[in-house]
C-alpha positions in Angstrom: -143.9 27.1 5.0 -141.7 24.0 5.2 -140.5 22.8 1.8 -141.9 19.3 1.5 -141.4 16.4 -0.9 -143.9 13.6 -0.7 -142.3 10.2 -1.5 -144.5 7.2 -2.2 -142.7 3.9 -2.2 -144.2 1.3 -4.5 -147.8 2.5 -4.5 -150.0 -0.3 -5.8 -153.2 1.5 -6.8 -153.4 4.5 -9.1 -156.5 5.7 -7.4 -154.6 6.2 -4.2 -152.0 8.2 -6.0 -154.7 10.5 -7.4 -156.1 10.9 -3.9 -152.6 11.7 -2.6 -152.2 14.4 -5.3 -155.5 16.0 -4.3 -154.5 16.0 -0.6 -151.2 17.7 -1.5 -153.0 20.4 -3.4 -155.4 20.9 -0.5 -152.5 21.9 1.7 -150.4 23.7 -0.8 -147.7 21.1 -1.6 -146.9 19.9 -5.1 -143.6 18.0 -5.2 -144.4 14.3 -5.6 -141.8 11.6 -6.1 -142.7 7.9 -6.5 -140.4 4.8 -6.2 -141.4 2.1 -8.7 -145.1 3.0 -8.8 -147.9 1.2 -10.4 -149.1 2.4 -13.8 -150.6 5.8 -13.6 -153.6 6.4 -15.8 -157.1 7.9 -16.0 -158.3 6.7 -12.6 -155.5 8.5 -10.9 -156.3 11.7 -12.7 -160.0 11.4 -11.9 -159.2 11.0 -8.2 -156.9 13.9 -8.3 -159.6 16.3 -9.5 -158.0 19.7 -9.9 -154.5 18.4 -8.8 -153.7 16.6 -12.0 -150.7 18.8 -12.5 -149.1 17.2 -9.5 -149.4 13.8 -11.1 -148.1 15.1 -14.4 -145.1 16.7 -12.7 -144.4 13.7 -10.5 -140.8 12.2 -10.6 -140.5 8.4 -10.8 -137.3 6.7 -9.7 -136.3 3.2 -9.0 -135.0 3.4 -5.4 -135.7 5.3 -2.2 -132.1 6.5 -2.2 -132.7 8.4 -5.4 -135.9 9.9 -4.1 -134.1 11.2 -1.0 -131.4 13.1 -2.8 -131.6 16.8 -2.0 -133.6 16.4 1.2 -132.1 17.9 4.4 -134.3 15.6 6.5 -136.2 12.5 5.7 -139.1 11.2 7.8 -140.6 7.8 7.3 -144.2 6.9 8.3 -145.3 3.8 10.2 -148.4 2.5 11.7 -146.5 0.0 13.8 -145.2 1.4 17.1 -142.9 -0.6 19.3 -141.8 0.2 22.9 -138.4 -0.1 24.5 -135.2 1.8 23.6 -133.7 -1.3 21.9 -136.4 -1.1 19.3 -135.4 2.3 18.1 -136.0 1.5 14.5 -139.7 1.7 15.0 -140.0 4.3 17.8 -141.8 7.2 16.0 -143.2 10.5 17.2 -146.8 11.6 16.6 -147.4 13.6 13.4 -148.4 16.6 15.4 -145.3 16.5 17.6 -143.1 16.1 14.5 -144.8 19.1 12.8 -144.0 21.3 15.8 -140.4 20.2 15.8 -139.9 20.8 12.1 -140.8 24.5 12.3 -138.0 26.5 10.8 -136.3 23.6 9.1 -133.6 24.8 6.8 -133.9 22.7 3.6 -136.3 20.2 2.1 -138.2 17.8 4.2 -138.9 14.4 2.6 -142.0 12.5 3.8 -141.9 8.8 2.9 -145.0 6.7 2.8 -144.9 3.0 2.3 -146.9 0.4 0.4 -150.6 0.0 1.0 -150.3 -3.5 2.2 -146.8 -3.8 3.7 -145.8 -0.2 4.5 -142.1 0.5 4.6 -139.6 -2.3 5.0 -137.1 -2.4 7.9 -134.2 -1.2 5.8 -136.2 1.7 4.4 -137.1 2.8 7.9 -133.5 2.6 8.8 -132.6 5.0 5.9 -134.9 7.7 7.4 -133.7 10.4 9.8 -137.0 10.3 11.8 -140.2 8.3 12.0 -143.8 9.6 12.2 -146.9 7.8 13.3 -150.6 8.8 13.4 -152.2 7.8 16.7 -155.1 5.5 15.9 -157.2 2.9 17.6 -154.9 0.0 18.4 -157.4 -2.5 17.0 -156.9 -1.1 13.5 -153.8 1.2 13.3 -153.1 1.2 9.6 -154.6 4.1 7.6 -155.3 4.2 3.9 -152.4 5.7 2.0 -154.1 8.9 1.0 -155.6 9.4 4.5 -152.1 9.1 6.0 -150.7 11.6 3.6 -153.6 14.0 4.3 -153.2 13.8 8.1 -149.5 14.4 8.1 -149.7 17.3 5.6 -152.6 18.8 7.6 -150.4 18.9 10.7 -147.5 20.5 8.9 -149.8 23.0 7.2 -151.4 24.0 10.4 -148.1 24.8 12.1 -147.2 27.1 9.2 -150.6 28.6 8.7 -152.5 28.5 12.0 -156.1 29.6 12.1 -156.4 33.2 13.3 -159.0 33.3 16.1 -161.7 36.0 15.9 -161.3 39.1 18.1 -162.9 38.5 21.5 -165.0 41.1 23.2 -163.1 43.4 25.6 -163.7 43.5 29.4 -165.5 46.9 29.0 -167.8 45.5 26.3 -168.6 42.5 28.4 -169.5 44.7 31.4 -171.9 46.6 29.1 -173.5 43.3 28.2 -173.9 42.4 31.9 -175.6 45.8 32.6 -178.1 45.1 29.8 -178.7 41.7 31.2 -179.4 43.3 34.5 -181.9 45.7 32.8 -183.6 42.7 31.3 -184.0 41.1 34.7 -185.6 44.4 35.9 -187.9 44.4 33.0 -189.3 40.9 33.7 -189.5 41.5 37.5 -187.1 38.7 38.1 -187.2 37.3 41.6 -184.8 39.2 44.0 -183.6 36.1 45.9 -182.5 34.4 42.6 -181.1 37.5 40.9 -177.5 37.5 42.2 -177.0 33.8 41.4 -178.5 34.2 37.9 -176.3 37.2 37.1 -173.2 35.2 38.3 -174.3 32.2 36.2 -174.6 34.4 33.1 -171.2 36.0 33.7 -169.7 32.5 34.1 -171.4 31.4 30.9 -170.0 34.3 28.9 -166.6 33.6 30.5 -166.5 30.0 29.2 -167.9 31.0 25.8 -165.4 33.8 25.2 -167.7 35.5 22.6 -166.3 37.3 19.7 -167.0 41.0 19.2 -169.6 40.1 16.5 -171.3 37.7 18.8 -171.1 40.1 21.7 -172.7 43.0 19.8 -175.4 40.7 18.5 -176.3 39.6 22.1 -176.1 43.2 23.3 -178.5 44.3 20.6 -181.1 41.6 21.3 -180.9 42.0 25.1 -181.0 45.8 25.1 -183.9 45.8 22.7 -185.8 43.3 24.8 -185.2 45.4 27.9 -186.3 48.6 26.1 -189.5 47.1 24.9 -190.4 45.9 28.4 -189.7 49.3 29.8 -191.9 50.9 27.1 -194.8 48.5 27.9 -194.7 49.4 31.6 -194.6 53.1 31.1 
């Protein structure tokens, strides 16, 4: 997992700081630095829930330069995106793209989040090695501080700890399911002129669904039992 330091620049509301701490704990990060923060009290700890240790261990400094010390790469965040190569100061990459590019980073990654009302100033953005943005509706592009932190950390966490998909059914197992489905059509005297198209439709449905082995065996059990009971009734 990428070694991450979350840096909050002049956070104005302690409740947001608490929510940031909670988000950090959700995704397995615990290094929080704050530049000239507001007073941190009971509201922050209430919002942090079980992540109060992150607030207690937070390091407070007076400048962004101090907070960046020890970071191999520093990425600032912005909700304002400008076009054109001459506006390079505010040309960011999407959080997901940045997460993919940061895989295997050697050293600490500093993530800088700005003030709730003004974000990061121009000189602060210029001090960062890279810029991240979270694609949003253009009518209201600015996220709440804790929501922005949550989204960026989620993308970084997902790259390092992707969800493992369940095991799909094998080709042999699916063919067995199709045979049982054919038996079921026999059991209900399904119309011959519609049978081929229905069997193809069922095969296409299963192809799109990509059932897991558990789902496959459940369907096989139901369909085979239904076909068996229909055969027993007719004998």
